[in-house]
N, C-alpha and C positions, 0 to 999 in steps of 0.2 A: 137492555137497549134494543130498540126496534128500528125498522127502516124509516119510520117517520122522523127519527132523531138525526138522520144523516142526510145532508143535502147532496143533490146530484147535479151534474152539468151534462148537457148534450155534447157529444164529441165535436160537432161542428162549431161549438162555442169556444173551444180551446184556442188560445192565442200563443204566439211565439213568446217564450220566456216563462210560460206557466210551469210550475213545478209538478212533474208527473212521475208517479211511481207505478211501474208495471209489476203486478204480483203474480203473474202467470208462471207456469213451470218453465224450465229452461227450454224444453222441446217446443212448447207453444211459442215462446218468444223467438226462438231460432227460425221457426216457420213463417211467422208474420209479426211485424213490429211497427210501431209508429216511426215515421221518417222525420222525427224531430227529437231534440235532446230530451232524454228521460232516464230515470234510474230503473234498473231491473233487479229485483230481489224476489224470488219465489216466496209466496205467503208462508210456507212451512219453514223457511230459513230466515225469516225477518225477525230481527230483534228490535222491537219498536223503540225502546228507551235509547238504545245505542244509535239507531238511525236518527232520531230527533237530535241527539247530542252531536253526532258526527257531522251532520249537515246544517247545524245551527238553525233549525227551523224555528220560526217565530209565528205568533198568532196573526201577524200582519199580512202574511202571504199564505193563501190556501195551498194545500197539498191535494192534488188530484190523483185518485187511485184508479188503475186500469186492470181489468181481468178479461176473461173471455166474453162473459155475458152480463156481468154486473153483480152476481151473487157473492163471489169470493171477495171482491173489493168492499162490499158492504160489511162483511165479517171483519175484514182488516180495519175498516174505518171505525167500527165499534171498538176494536182493541186500541186504536189511537186515542179515542175519547176516554177510554178507561185509564190510559196513561197520562191524561191531562192535556192532550193536544186536541183542541176542538175545531180548528179551522181546516177540516178535512172534507173532501167531497168525492163522491164516486163519479166515474164517467159512465153515464147511463147506457146500458146495453153493451158495454165493453168494446173490445176490439171488433166484434162482429158488427155492431152498429156503426163504429168508426168507418169500417169498410163500406157498409151500406150507404153512409153519408158522403162517401167520396174523399175521405181524408187521405193524405199521402202516406202510403204504407210501403214497407220493404217486405217482399214475399220471397221466401226461400223454402219451398215445400220439401219435406223430407219423405223418405220412403218408410212405410210401416214395416214391422218385422215380417209380416206375411209376404209383403211385396219383395223384401230382401231375400226371403227364403225361396220364393218362386223363381226369382232371378238366378240365384245361386244354383238351384237344382237344374234349371233349364240350361245354364251355362255348362255345368258339369256333364249333363247328358249330351249336349252338342259337341263339346270338346272331346269327351270320351269316345263318342261315335266316330268322329273324324280321325282320332288317333288309332282306333281299332281298324279303320278302313285303310289308312295310308302308312302307318308305322308298324304296329304289331297287333295281332289279334288279342293279345293279353289285355289291352286297354278296354276291351268290352266289359271288364269287371267294373269300370267306373259307372257307366249307365245302369248296369245291373245293380250295383250298390245303391245308387240314387233311387232306383225304382223300389228297392227293398225298404229304404228309409221312408219314402212317401207312403208305402202301404202300411208300415208299422205306425206311422204318425196318424193315418186315418183311422186305424183300428184302436190304438191306445190313447190318442190325443196328446201324446208326449213325443218329443224328439230331441235327442242330444245334439243334432245338427244345428238347431236354433241357437244353442249356447255358443257354438263355434261362430255362427253368423254374428251374434252379439259382440264377440271379441273383435271381429274384423271391421264391422260397420257400426262403431259406437255412436257417431254423430250423423249418420245418414250417408248417402252416396253422393 
């Protein structure tokens, strides 16, 4: 199956009541999503047969697939057709084009792991320095330790501290 076998629709052509399935990752969806009713199931978690059955999809109403730029939704559309559901369309250009065309979107930008790491390191250095100045000189070990972690990360490219950050900031700040 190829791109010619799958119809597409411009984001600005979407209407209220259209059936929309967003197949982007959870993180992508949490950062930016359509401000209208839609389903969200990441492409790698989607059980197409079960989805068709659970939501009683019929060939009378098209299902519109949304991803970041249009490529992922094309692959998912082809899988729908392989399962016998042919009234599926991709949203051309995905959420990026929807934003470009001025559709109403919900934006919740999250921090990258690098940004979380930099924030945490900076906070520890700042707090450690203040504590060593005003509470006890022993607290100088905090900024010293953070400096050591930053140096070893730059040399080895690995950092155990990132795993700790992942535990505390699972869904962003």
